[in-house]
C-alpha positions as CSV (number, residue, x, y, z in Angstrom):
1,V,9.7,61.2,4.7
2,W,12.3,59.4,2.6
3,A,9.7,56.7,1.6
4,I,7.7,59.6,0.0
5,L,10.7,61.5,-1.4
6,D,12.4,58.5,-3.0
7,P,9.7,57.6,-5.5
8,A,8.6,61.2,-5.8
9,A,12.1,62.2,-7.0
10,I,12.1,59.6,-9.7
11,I,8.6,60.7,-10.9
12,V,9.7,64.3,-11.0
13,L,12.8,63.4,-13.1
14,L,10.8,61.3,-15.5
15,V,8.1,64.0,-15.9
16,F,10.8,66.6,-16.6
17,L,12.4,64.4,-19.2
18,H,9.1,63.5,-20.9
19,G,7.5,67.0,-20.6
20,Y,10.4,69.2,-21.5
21,I,13.1,67.3,-23.3
22,R,10.7,65.2,-25.5
23,G,8.3,68.1,-25.9
24,G,5.3,66.8,-23.9
25,T,2.7,69.5,-23.2
26,D,0.6,68.0,-20.4
27,P,2.6,67.5,-17.2
28,A,-0.5,66.0,-15.5
29,S,-0.7,63.2,-18.1
30,S,3.0,62.6,-17.6
31,V,2.6,62.2,-13.9
32,E,-0.2,59.7,-14.4
33,F,1.8,57.8,-17.0
34,F,4.9,57.5,-14.7
35,F,3.4,57.4,-11.2
36,W,1.8,53.9,-11.5
37,P,4.8,52.0,-12.9
38,V,7.2,53.7,-10.5
39,W,5.0,52.9,-7.6
40,A,4.6,49.3,-8.9
41,F,8.3,48.9,-9.3
42,F,8.9,50.2,-5.8
43,L,6.4,47.7,-4.4
44,F,8.7,45.0,-5.7
45,S,12.2,46.5,-5.2
46,Q,11.8,47.9,-1.7
47,P,10.7,44.6,-0.1
48,V,13.5,42.8,-1.9
49,N,16.0,45.4,-0.6
50,A,14.5,45.1,2.9
51,A,14.9,41.3,2.8
52,N,18.6,41.6,1.8
53,G,20.7,41.5,4.9
54,A,17.8,40.6,7.2
55,V,19.4,37.5,8.6
56,S,22.8,39.0,9.4
57,A,21.2,42.1,10.8
58,S,18.9,40.1,13.1
59,K,21.2,37.5,14.7
60,G,20.3,38.9,18.1
61,L,16.6,38.4,17.6
62,M,17.1,34.8,16.4
63,S,18.7,33.9,19.7
64,Y,15.0,33.5,20.8
65,R,13.8,30.1,19.8
66,Q,10.4,31.4,18.7
67,I,12.0,33.6,16.0
68,Q,13.2,31.9,12.8
69,P,15.2,33.4,10.0
70,L,12.2,33.2,7.7
71,D,10.2,35.3,10.1
72,V,12.7,38.1,10.0
73,I,12.9,38.1,6.2
74,L,9.2,38.2,5.7
75,A,8.6,40.8,8.5
76,R,11.1,43.2,7.0
77,A,9.7,42.8,3.5
78,L,6.1,43.1,4.6
79,I,6.8,46.3,6.5
80,D,8.4,48.0,3.5
81,W,5.7,46.8,1.2
82,S,3.0,48.1,3.6
83,L,4.7,51.4,3.9
84,L,5.0,51.8,0.1
85,L,1.3,50.8,-0.2
86,L,0.4,53.6,2.2
87,V,2.6,56.1,0.2
88,G,0.7,55.2,-2.9
89,V,-2.7,55.7,-1.3
90,V,-1.5,59.1,0.2
91,A,-0.2,60.2,-3.2
92,V,-3.4,59.4,-5.1
93,V,-5.5,61.1,-2.4
94,G,-3.2,64.1,-2.4
95,W,-3.4,64.3,-6.2
96,W,-7.2,64.2,-6.0
97,L,-7.3,66.9,-3.2
98,A,-5.0,69.1,-5.3
99,G,-7.9,69.3,-7.9
100,F,-6.7,66.8,-10.5
101,S,-9.0,64.1,-11.7
102,V,-8.2,60.5,-10.8
103,H,-9.7,58.0,-13.3
104,I,-8.8,54.3,-12.6
105,A,-9.9,52.1,-15.4
106,D,-9.7,48.8,-13.5
107,P,-10.0,49.2,-9.7
108,L,-9.8,45.4,-9.2
109,G,-6.5,45.3,-11.0
110,I,-5.2,48.2,-8.9
111,A,-6.1,46.1,-5.8
112,I,-4.7,42.8,-7.1
113,Y,-1.5,43.7,-8.8
114,P,0.2,45.1,-5.7
115,L,-0.5,41.7,-4.0
116,C,1.0,39.9,-7.0
117,L,4.1,42.2,-6.7
118,L,4.3,41.3,-3.0
119,F,4.2,37.6,-3.7
120,L,7.0,38.0,-6.3
121,A,9.0,40.2,-4.0
122,L,8.7,37.7,-1.1
123,G,9.7,34.8,-3.3
124,Y,12.8,36.6,-4.7
125,G,13.7,38.2,-1.4
126,V,13.7,34.8,0.5
127,M,15.7,33.1,-2.3
128,S,18.2,35.9,-2.6
129,E,18.7,36.4,1.2
130,I,19.2,32.6,1.9
131,A,21.5,32.2,-1.1
132,S,23.5,35.3,0.0
133,T,23.7,34.2,3.6
134,V,25.0,30.7,2.7
135,F,27.2,31.9,-0.3
136,P,28.3,35.5,0.5
137,D,29.6,36.1,-3.0
138,M,26.1,35.6,-4.3
139,R,25.1,39.0,-2.7
140,R,27.2,40.8,-5.3
141,V,25.8,38.8,-8.2
142,L,22.2,39.3,-7.1
143,A,22.9,43.1,-6.6
144,I,24.1,43.2,-10.2
145,V,20.9,41.5,-11.3
146,M,18.7,44.1,-9.5
147,R,20.4,47.2,-10.9
148,P,19.2,47.0,-14.6
149,L,15.6,46.1,-13.5
150,L,14.9,49.9,-13.2
151,F,15.5,50.3,-16.9
152,I,13.9,47.1,-18.2
153,S,10.8,46.9,-16.1
154,G,8.6,49.3,-18.0
155,L,9.0,52.5,-16.1
156,F,10.1,54.4,-19.2
157,F,8.1,52.5,-21.8
158,T,5.1,50.2,-22.3
159,M,5.3,46.6,-23.4
160,D,3.8,47.4,-26.8
161,M,6.7,49.9,-27.4
162,V,9.3,47.1,-27.2
163,P,10.7,46.3,-30.6
164,P,9.9,42.7,-31.8
165,E,13.5,41.7,-31.8
166,A,13.9,42.6,-28.1
167,Q,10.6,41.0,-26.9
168,P,11.9,37.5,-26.6
169,W,14.5,38.8,-24.1
170,L,12.6,41.5,-22.1
171,F,9.3,39.7,-21.8
172,W,11.0,37.0,-19.6
173,N,11.0,39.7,-16.9
174,P,8.0,39.1,-14.6
175,V,8.3,42.5,-13.0
176,L,7.8,44.1,-16.5
177,H,4.5,42.3,-16.8
178,L,3.1,43.4,-13.5
179,V,4.4,47.0,-13.9
180,D,2.8,47.2,-17.3
181,L,-0.4,45.6,-16.0
182,M,-0.5,48.3,-13.2
183,R,-0.2,51.0,-15.8
184,G,-3.0,49.4,-17.9
185,A,-5.3,49.1,-15.0
186,A,-4.8,52.8,-14.0
187,T,-5.3,54.3,-17.5
188,S,-8.3,53.9,-19.8
189,D,-6.3,54.6,-23.0
190,Y,-3.9,51.7,-22.7
191,T,-4.5,47.9,-22.5
192,S,-1.5,46.0,-21.3
193,P,-0.4,42.7,-23.0
194,G,1.2,41.6,-19.7
195,S,0.4,38.2,-18.1
196,P,-0.3,38.1,-14.4
197,V,-0.4,34.3,-14.7
198,Y,3.2,34.2,-15.9
199,A,4.3,36.6,-13.2
200,L,2.7,34.5,-10.5
201,F,4.1,31.3,-12.0
202,C,7.6,32.9,-11.8
203,A,6.9,34.0,-8.2
204,G,5.8,30.5,-7.2
205,G,8.9,28.9,-8.8
206,I,11.3,31.4,-7.1
207,S,9.5,30.8,-3.8
208,L,9.9,27.1,-4.1
209,I,13.6,27.5,-4.7
210,G,13.9,29.9,-1.8
211,M,12.1,27.5,0.6
212,A,14.2,24.6,-0.6
213,L,17.3,26.5,0.2
214,Y,15.9,27.6,3.5
215,H,15.1,24.0,4.7
216,Y,18.4,22.6,3.3
217,Y,20.6,25.3,5.0
218,H,18.4,26.0,8.0
219,D,21.0,25.0,10.6
220,V,23.7,26.9,8.8
221,I,21.6,30.1,8.7
222,Q,20.8,30.0,12.4
223,Q,24.5,29.8,13.4
224,P,25.5,32.9,15.4
C-alpha cells in the first residue's frame, strides 16, 4: 500500500501546486506531466534506498557461504525496482480504466528508460553501500547527496526550462537526463534533449567504482 501511496502523494501535491496555485486549468494534463517523472525518479531512488544498509541488515544471511554481500545488495534493489515497475503499470491501467486517455508517444522509450534507471540505481547503490560499510561516515555524506536530487532531477521542470547559466551544473546529473527522457517518451508535445548515452556512461563508471571497492574490501565487508 505504501509503495502506491508514496509516489501518489507527491503527484497529488505537485498537481495541486501546478493546477491551483499557478493557475492550471486541466488537472488531467498536470497528472500526465508529473506522473512520468515522479515514477522515473522513484525507479532510481527506491532501489538506491533499498541497497543502503543491505549489508549490515543481512549479516545473518551472509553466514551461508553461497550468499555474498553483492547478492544481498542486488536482490534488495531489484525487489524494490520491480515493485515500483508494477506500481507504474497499475497506475497507468487504472488511469485508463477511469476513462482518461493514455497516449504514449514512444513506447520503446517507456520500456527502455526504466531499465536504464535500474542500471544507474544498481551502480550507485553498490558503490554507496560498499563505501558506507567500509567507511561509516560516508553514509551521512551520501545521504546528503541524495536529498537535493528530488529538486534537481526534473520532477518540477523540463530540461529546456533550465536557464543557460544553470545548465553546465544541472546537466551533469544523469538522473535528470533519464527522468526528462521518460517525460518526453510519454508525451507527444515535448521532445527531451536528454542523453541516454551519457546516463549509461555514468552508470557504467559508477558500477566500475563500486565493483572495484567490493573486490578490494570483500574480506572486510564479510566480517560479522
